[in-house]
C-alpha positions as CSV (number, residue, x, y, z in Angstrom):
1,M,0.0,0.0,0.0
2,S,1.5,3.4,-1.0
3,L,1.9,6.2,1.4
4,A,-0.6,8.3,-0.5
5,T,-3.2,5.5,-0.2
6,V,-2.6,5.2,3.5
7,V,-2.9,8.9,4.1
8,K,-6.1,9.0,2.0
9,L,-7.7,6.1,3.9
10,N,-6.8,7.7,7.3
11,A,-8.0,11.1,6.3
12,V,-11.5,9.9,5.2
13,A,-12.0,7.3,8.0
14,A,-13.3,9.7,10.6
15,P,-16.3,11.0,8.7
16,G,-17.2,7.4,7.8
17,I,-17.5,6.3,11.5
18,A,-20.8,7.0,13.1
19,G,-21.9,6.1,16.6
20,D,-20.3,4.1,19.5
21,E,-21.2,0.7,17.9
22,N,-19.2,1.3,14.8
23,I,-16.2,2.6,16.8
24,S,-16.5,-0.4,19.0
25,N,-16.4,-2.7,16.0
26,L,-13.5,-0.7,14.5
27,M,-11.4,-0.9,17.7
28,A,-12.2,-4.6,18.2
29,R,-10.9,-5.3,14.7
30,M,-7.8,-3.2,15.3
31,G,-7.2,-5.1,18.5
32,S,-7.5,-8.5,16.8
33,E,-5.2,-7.5,14.0
34,A,-2.6,-6.1,16.4
35,R,-2.6,-9.3,18.4
36,A,-2.0,-11.3,15.2
37,A,0.8,-8.9,14.3
38,A,2.3,-9.2,17.8
39,R,2.6,-12.9,17.4
40,V,4.6,-12.4,14.2
41,L,6.8,-9.7,15.8
42,A,7.6,-11.8,18.9
43,L,9.4,-14.3,16.7
44,A,10.9,-11.9,14.1
45,P,14.7,-12.0,14.0
46,R,16.6,-8.9,14.8
47,A,17.8,-8.5,11.1
48,K,14.2,-8.3,9.9
49,K,13.1,-5.8,12.6
50,D,16.2,-3.6,11.9
51,A,15.6,-3.7,8.2
52,A,12.0,-2.5,8.8
53,L,13.2,0.3,11.1
54,L,15.8,1.5,8.5
55,S,13.1,1.3,5.8
56,M,10.7,3.3,8.1
57,A,13.4,5.9,8.7
58,D,14.0,6.3,4.9
59,A,10.3,6.6,4.3
60,V,9.9,9.4,6.9
61,E,12.9,11.2,5.4
62,R,11.5,10.9,1.9
63,Q,8.1,12.2,3.0
64,M,9.4,15.2,4.9
65,P,7.7,17.7,2.6
66,A,4.3,15.9,3.1
67,I,4.9,15.7,6.9
68,L,5.7,19.4,7.1
69,A,2.7,20.4,4.9
70,A,0.4,18.4,7.2
71,N,2.0,20.0,10.3
72,A,1.5,23.4,8.8
73,Q,-2.2,22.7,8.6
74,D,-2.3,21.4,12.2
75,M,-0.4,24.4,13.4
76,E,-2.8,26.8,11.6
77,A,-5.8,25.0,13.1
78,A,-4.2,25.0,16.6
79,R,-3.5,28.7,16.5
80,A,-7.0,29.5,15.3
81,A,-8.4,27.5,18.3
82,G,-6.3,29.5,20.8
83,T,-4.1,26.6,21.8
84,A,-1.7,27.3,24.6
85,P,1.9,28.2,23.6
86,A,3.4,25.1,25.3
87,L,1.1,22.8,23.3
88,I,2.0,24.8,20.1
89,D,5.6,24.1,20.8
90,R,5.0,20.4,21.2
91,L,3.0,20.3,18.0
92,F,5.4,22.2,15.8
93,L,7.8,20.4,13.4
94,D,10.4,21.8,11.1
95,E,13.1,20.1,9.0
96,K,15.4,19.9,12.1
97,R,12.8,18.1,14.2
98,V,11.8,15.7,11.4
99,A,15.5,14.9,10.9
100,G,15.6,14.2,14.6
101,I,12.7,11.8,14.2
102,V,14.6,10.0,11.4
103,D,17.8,9.8,13.5
104,G,15.8,8.5,16.4
105,I,14.5,5.6,14.4
106,R,17.9,4.7,13.1
107,Q,19.4,4.9,16.6
108,V,16.8,2.4,17.7
109,A,17.8,0.1,14.9
110,A,21.4,0.2,16.1
111,L,20.5,-0.8,19.7
112,P,20.8,-4.4,20.9
113,D,17.7,-6.5,20.5
114,P,16.2,-6.9,24.0
115,V,14.1,-9.9,23.1
116,G,15.7,-13.2,24.1
117,A,18.3,-11.5,26.4
118,V,19.1,-13.7,29.4
119,R,18.6,-11.4,32.4
120,A,19.6,-13.9,35.0
121,E,20.7,-17.6,35.2
122,W,21.5,-20.1,37.8
123,T,21.8,-23.8,38.4
124,R,20.2,-25.6,41.3
125,P,22.0,-28.4,43.3
126,N,20.0,-31.0,41.3
127,G,21.6,-29.8,38.1
128,L,18.4,-28.0,36.8
129,R,19.4,-24.8,35.0
130,F,17.1,-21.7,35.2
131,E,17.1,-18.7,32.9
132,R,15.0,-15.5,33.1
133,V,14.6,-14.4,29.5
134,A,13.2,-11.2,28.1
135,T,10.1,-11.5,26.0
136,P,7.7,-8.9,24.4
137,I,4.8,-7.6,26.3
138,G,2.4,-8.1,23.4
139,V,0.2,-5.2,22.3
140,I,0.8,-1.7,23.5
141,G,-1.9,0.9,23.5
142,M,-0.4,4.4,23.1
143,I,-2.6,7.5,23.7
144,Y,-0.9,10.8,23.3
145,E,-1.5,14.5,22.6
146,S,0.2,17.2,20.6
147,R,3.5,15.6,19.9
148,P,3.4,14.0,16.4
149,G,7.0,12.8,16.8
150,V,5.7,10.3,19.4
151,T,4.1,8.4,16.5
152,A,7.6,7.5,15.2
153,D,9.2,7.0,18.7
154,A,6.4,4.6,19.8
155,G,6.4,2.7,16.5
156,A,10.2,2.3,16.5
157,L,10.5,1.2,20.1
158,T,7.6,-1.2,20.1
159,L,8.7,-2.8,16.8
160,K,12.3,-3.3,18.1
161,S,11.0,-4.8,21.3
162,G,8.8,-7.3,19.4
163,N,5.5,-5.6,20.3
164,A,2.6,-4.4,18.2
165,V,1.2,-0.9,19.0
166,I,-2.2,0.8,18.6
167,L,-1.6,4.6,18.4
168,R,-4.3,7.1,19.2
169,G,-2.8,10.6,18.6
170,G,-4.3,13.9,19.6
171,S,-6.9,15.7,17.5
172,E,-4.7,18.7,17.2
173,S,-1.9,16.6,15.6
174,F,-4.1,14.3,13.6
175,R,-2.9,15.3,10.1
176,T,0.8,15.2,11.0
177,S,0.6,12.0,13.0
178,T,-1.4,10.3,10.2
179,T,1.2,11.3,7.6
180,I,4.1,10.1,9.8
181,H,2.3,6.8,10.4
182,A,1.7,6.3,6.7
183,A,5.5,6.5,6.2
184,L,6.1,4.0,9.0
185,V,3.6,1.6,7.4
186,E,5.3,2.0,4.0
187,G,8.6,0.9,5.6
188,L,7.0,-2.0,7.5
189,V,5.4,-3.4,4.4
190,A,8.6,-3.0,2.4
191,A,10.4,-5.1,5.0
192,G,7.7,-7.9,4.9
193,L,6.2,-7.2,8.4
194,P,2.5,-6.9,9.0
195,A,1.1,-3.4,8.5
196,A,-0.9,-3.8,11.7
197,S,2.3,-4.0,13.7
198,I,2.0,-0.2,14.0
199,A,-1.7,0.8,13.8
200,M,-3.2,4.2,14.1
201,V,-6.8,4.9,15.2
202,P,-8.3,6.6,12.1
203,T,-10.7,8.9,13.9
204,R,-10.6,11.9,16.2
205,D,-13.7,10.6,18.1
206,R,-12.8,10.4,21.8
207,A,-14.9,7.2,22.1
208,A,-11.9,5.4,20.7
209,V,-9.9,6.3,23.8
210,G,-12.6,4.7,26.0
211,E,-12.5,1.5,23.9
212,M,-8.8,1.3,24.3
213,L,-8.9,1.7,28.0
214,T,-11.1,-1.4,28.3
215,G,-8.3,-3.4,26.9
216,L,-10.2,-4.4,23.7
217,G,-11.3,-7.8,25.1
218,G,-7.8,-8.7,26.3
219,D,-6.0,-7.6,23.1
220,V,-4.3,-4.6,24.7
221,D,-1.7,-5.6,27.4
222,V,-0.6,-2.1,28.6
223,I,-1.6,1.5,28.1
224,V,1.0,4.3,27.8
225,P,-0.5,7.7,27.9
226,R,1.5,10.8,27.1
227,G,-0.2,14.2,27.3
228,G,-1.8,16.7,29.6
229,K,-3.0,16.1,33.2
230,S,-6.6,15.6,32.2
231,L,-5.7,12.8,29.8
232,I,-3.4,11.0,32.2
233,A,-6.0,11.3,35.0
234,R,-8.7,9.8,32.8
235,V,-6.4,7.0,31.7
236,Q,-5.4,6.2,35.3
237,A,-9.0,6.3,36.5
238,E,-10.6,4.3,33.7
239,A,-8.0,1.8,32.4
240,R,-8.7,-1.9,32.9
241,V,-5.1,-2.8,32.0
242,P,-1.8,-1.8,33.5
243,V,-0.6,1.8,32.8
244,F,2.9,3.3,32.4
245,A,2.5,7.0,33.0
246,H,3.2,10.1,35.1
247,L,0.5,12.5,36.1
248,D,2.5,15.7,36.7
249,A,6.2,16.7,36.2
250,N,6.7,19.2,38.9
251,N,10.5,19.1,38.8
252,H,12.8,20.8,41.2
253,I,16.3,22.4,41.0
254,Y,17.8,22.7,44.5
255,V,20.9,24.9,44.8
256,H,22.9,23.7,47.9
257,G,26.0,25.4,49.3
258,P,28.8,25.3,48.3
259,C,27.9,25.6,44.6
260,D,29.7,27.2,41.7
261,L,27.5,30.2,40.7
262,D,28.3,30.1,37.0
263,M,27.4,26.4,36.8
264,A,24.2,27.0,38.7
265,R,23.3,29.8,36.2
266,T,24.0,27.6,33.2
267,V,22.1,24.6,34.4
268,L,19.1,26.5,35.7
269,M,18.7,28.5,32.5
270,N,18.7,25.2,30.5
271,A,16.4,23.4,32.9
272,K,13.8,26.1,33.0
273,L,13.9,27.8,29.6
274,R,15.4,25.5,27.0
275,R,11.9,24.2,26.3
276,T,9.3,25.2,28.8
277,G,6.6,22.8,27.5
278,V,8.5,19.5,28.0
279,C,8.0,17.2,31.0
280,G,11.7,17.6,31.9
281,A,11.4,21.4,32.5
282,A,12.2,22.6,36.0
283,E,9.1,24.2,37.6
284,S,10.5,25.1,41.1
285,L,13.8,26.5,42.3
286,L,14.9,25.9,45.9
287,V,17.9,27.8,47.3
288,D,19.9,26.9,50.4
289,R,19.6,29.7,52.9
290,A,23.4,29.3,53.5
291,L,24.2,30.7,50.1
292,A,21.1,32.8,49.4
293,G,23.1,36.0,50.0
294,T,25.4,35.2,47.1
295,H,23.3,33.1,44.7
296,L,19.6,34.1,45.0
297,A,19.7,37.5,43.4
298,P,21.9,36.5,40.4
299,L,19.8,33.5,39.6
300,L,16.5,35.4,39.9
301,T,17.8,38.4,37.9
302,M,18.9,36.0,35.2
303,L,15.5,34.4,34.9
304,L,13.6,37.6,35.1
305,D,15.8,39.3,32.4
306,A,15.2,36.2,30.2
307,G,11.4,36.7,30.4
308,C,10.7,34.1,33.0
309,A,8.0,35.0,35.6
310,V,9.1,34.3,39.1
311,R,6.7,33.5,41.9
312,G,8.6,33.6,45.2
313,D,8.6,33.5,48.9
314,D,9.4,36.6,51.1
315,A,13.2,36.2,50.5
316,A,12.8,36.0,46.7
317,S,10.3,38.8,46.6
318,A,12.8,41.1,48.4
319,V,15.3,40.6,45.6
320,D,13.4,42.2,42.8
321,A,10.1,44.1,42.4
322,R,9.3,41.9,39.4
323,V,8.9,38.8,41.6
324,T,5.3,38.0,42.3
325,P,4.5,36.7,45.9
326,A,4.0,32.9,45.7
327,V,0.9,31.1,47.0
328,E,1.1,27.5,48.2
329,E,-0.5,26.2,45.0
330,D,2.5,27.6,42.9
331,Y,4.8,25.1,44.6
332,A,2.6,22.2,43.5
333,T,2.1,23.4,39.9
334,E,3.5,22.1,36.6
335,F,3.5,25.4,34.7
336,L,4.7,24.2,31.3
337,D,5.5,27.9,30.7
338,A,8.1,30.5,31.4
339,I,7.1,30.6,35.1
340,I,9.0,29.3,38.1
341,A,8.2,29.0,41.8
342,V,11.1,29.9,44.1
343,K,11.7,29.3,47.8
344,V,14.6,29.6,50.2
345,V,15.0,26.5,52.4
346,D,17.0,25.7,55.5
347,G,19.4,23.2,54.0
348,L,19.3,19.8,52.5
349,A,16.7,18.1,54.8
350,A,14.3,21.0,54.3
351,A,14.7,20.8,50.5
352,M,14.0,17.1,50.4
353,E,11.0,17.6,52.6
354,H,9.7,20.3,50.3
355,I,10.2,18.0,47.2
356,A,8.5,15.1,49.0
357,R,5.5,17.3,49.8
358,Y,5.0,19.2,46.5
359,G,6.9,17.1,43.9
360,S,5.6,14.5,41.5
361,Q,8.4,12.0,41.7
362,H,9.4,12.7,38.1
363,T,12.8,14.5,37.9
364,D,14.6,16.4,40.7
365,A,18.1,17.8,40.7
366,I,20.7,19.1,43.2
367,L,23.4,21.6,42.2
368,T,26.3,21.5,44.6
369,D,30.0,21.0,45.1
370,D,29.3,19.0,48.2
371,D,29.6,15.4,47.1
372,A,28.3,14.0,50.4
373,A,25.1,16.2,50.2
374,A,24.7,15.2,46.6
375,E,24.9,11.4,47.4
376,R,22.4,11.8,50.2
377,F,20.0,13.7,47.8
378,L,20.4,11.0,45.1
379,R,19.8,8.2,47.6
380,E,16.8,9.8,49.6
381,V,14.8,11.7,47.0
382,D,12.2,9.2,45.8
383,S,11.8,10.3,42.1
384,A,12.1,8.3,38.9
385,I,15.1,10.4,37.9
386,V,17.4,12.2,40.4
387,V,20.2,14.4,39.1
388,H,23.4,15.9,40.4
389,N,24.9,19.0,38.7
390,A,23.0,18.7,35.4
391,S,19.8,19.9,33.8
392,T,16.4,18.2,34.5
393,Q,15.8,18.3,30.7
394,F,17.9,15.2,30.4
395,A,14.7,13.4,31.4
396,D,14.4,12.0,27.9
397,G,15.0,8.5,26.6
398,G,17.2,9.7,23.8
399,E,19.5,11.3,26.3
400,F,19.6,8.1,28.3
401,G,20.9,6.3,25.2
402,F,17.6,4.5,24.7
403,G,17.3,5.8,21.2
404,A,13.9,7.2,22.1
405,E,11.1,6.8,24.6
406,I,7.4,6.5,24.5
407,G,6.9,8.2,27.9
408,I,8.2,8.7,31.4
409,A,6.8,6.5,34.1
410,T,6.8,7.5,37.8
411,G,5.1,4.3,39.1
412,R,7.0,1.7,41.0
413,M,5.9,-1.4,39.1
414,H,8.1,-2.7,36.2
415,A,8.8,0.5,34.3
416,R,10.2,3.7,35.9
417,G,11.7,6.7,34.2
418,P,12.0,6.8,30.4
419,V,10.1,3.9,28.9
420,G,12.4,2.4,26.3
421,L,13.2,-1.0,24.9
422,E,13.9,-2.8,28.1
423,Q,10.8,-1.4,29.8
424,L,8.7,-2.7,26.8
425,T,9.7,-6.3,27.6
426,T,8.6,-8.7,30.3
427,F,10.2,-12.1,30.9
428,K,9.6,-15.8,31.1
429,Y,11.6,-18.6,32.9
430,Q,13.3,-21.3,30.8
431,L,14.3,-24.4,32.7
432,R,16.8,-26.9,31.2
433,G,17.1,-30.3,32.7
434,T,18.5,-33.8,32.1
435,G,15.5,-35.8,33.4
436,Q,15.1,-34.4,36.9
437,T,11.9,-35.1,38.8
438,R,10.7,-33.5,42.0
439,P,10.9,-35.7,45.1
């Protein structure tokens, strides 16, 4: 099937679907087809999966003009609808970002195949050998908003890990995601793998999300949501299958004495303002009272001069008239904008107590030259990602060397932090004997 044909089919599918019953039938069929594809992928050799990934990357690269044209339409519609700037930034693609998508797919192809890896092995006194071996999860349901690049990230990672995926992109990125998906399918088919290995829900109707959350009669094994708080809350409340997700990303930068001021400036600027709409952006700044006299004013002035709004406690408010007095809610807010909450705290213990109270267990960082304090922070802060002397915006699967990610998980079961290839596998036990029987 050509890319043009897939795009056309996806574009016209939504008007042709009417009523919950038809959507139910559609989703049931997609679930069944994905399950069949998952059985093929689970046994596919690495060479075939990698060939498909490289073919997918080539197809996305070839179709860059079509992808950018579709994105321009989505951007125009989003602006007309008054979409928030942070979401506009997530939606936007240019040649550099599409090239990054292509590179991400190729990086996934270059990674080791996680399927079949022996995670542990041992031999019992009776000579029976045990192996714990990585296996695919099965069918992944991916529900996401705004970011069309997630289409490629999720497709690449699930394919490499031997899973099929059903993608349900956001309405605002429907044209872009559909065009990217069509390129992925072109690559899959060229490599001889089932088109249903990477499926995309061909409708904007939100009823499709509800169908996915039921698990499609057992055909969906796990849901991975990626989007705003309302989407994640709905998924966590309604899903009848396991969920890999985070609700908020209220990330902290704590500046602890002693700390090199130039380093603190550089890291804070990147953590807060590199991209304000990503989940790795810092939302709160905590400053050790022991160095507030030397560090607080320079850090706040830097942020304010860069156009970042500061909502601070009494100490921060006294630094600059541009600081807005903070209310308690500010310390618990994921702004996803050029806004930061600031508080002066009485040392390491107080900083960790603040993070435990207001944080979301996503990504938290300490900036300090005190290695003992840093080690205590790394050990005691219960977040999925804990950082010493680096930006919180490294909370990204690509930066971890995972090639890409399909989300960040803050739960404690199975997947935590960037969800990459390893997190998209489970395991089984293989026992090898020589005729042993149990007494």
